[in-house]
N, C-alpha and C positions, 0 to 999 in steps of 0.2 A: 328715630322711632319712635312713634306715638303709643303710650299706652291707653287702654280704656280704663275709663275713671271708674272706679268703685263706688256704686251705689248703695246708698241706705235710705230707710223711710223714717221720717219723724214719727215719733211715738204721739204725736197731739194731731197735727193737722193730716198726717199719712202722706206726704210729700215726699216722692224720690228724688233723691239729688245726691250729686257726688259727695262723699261723708267728709271732704276738707270745708264745706260749707257748713256741716253742723257741729252742734257741742256733743263731745264722747263722754258718756257718764259710765262706769263701767265697777261693778260689784265684784272686788276681789276676793280670795281664799278665805279670809277671816272675817267675811261679812263686811267690810268698810267699804267704802264707796270711793272710788278715784276719778279725777276729772282729766281727761284727754290723755289716756294712757292706761296701761296696766292690761294684765290677763283677766279674761272671766266673763262673765254674762255681761253684754253691753246693751245700753240703748242709746238710742240719738236724738237729740231735738232741736229743732231750728232757732238761731240766735234773733230772734225776736219776743218781745214784750209779752205779744197777746198767747205765742207758742207756751211761753214758761209759766204763765199764770194759770193758764188752762191744764197744763201738766199736773201742776200742784193740785187744782182745784179737784180736779177728775182722777188723781192719785194714779196717774200714766206712767210714771216713772217707776213707781213702787210696784205696778203689775209686772211690767215689763222686766224688771230687775229680779223679782220674786221676793224683796226684802223691804224693812220700814226705812225711811228717809227723814232725816232732820231738814228743818224746814231752811237749814245752814246752807243744802247744796243748791238750792233755788236762789238765795241770796248770794251765792258765791259765783253762779252763772249772770244773775243779773248785773253785778258788780262789773265782770267781764263784757258784757254788753253794753252798758253806760260808760265803759272807759274806752272802748272802741279800738283798741290798741293790740288786741289779741289777733293772733296770726286766722284764727278762724272767721272773725268777724272783717279781716281784711280780705279774706279770700273771696267774699261777696260780689 
């Protein structure tokens, strides 16, 4: 039995793809940020350098999550992208 893919939109490039191919950033109930999990307001972003840089430059994640973010969040996402061994990157 095939399940339909759950589609999400990248906050930067606005592409609609299966959520397993995107990074998930979630604002938790204590105004912290959780990557790849958690409950609360979420935003999705493509796992590529241009989307990460554009998201930071235009404050796309901050607007989508309705909170302030440190640059550390983008650095962690870039690290995951550079390592290439994250399950999100393997799903592409």
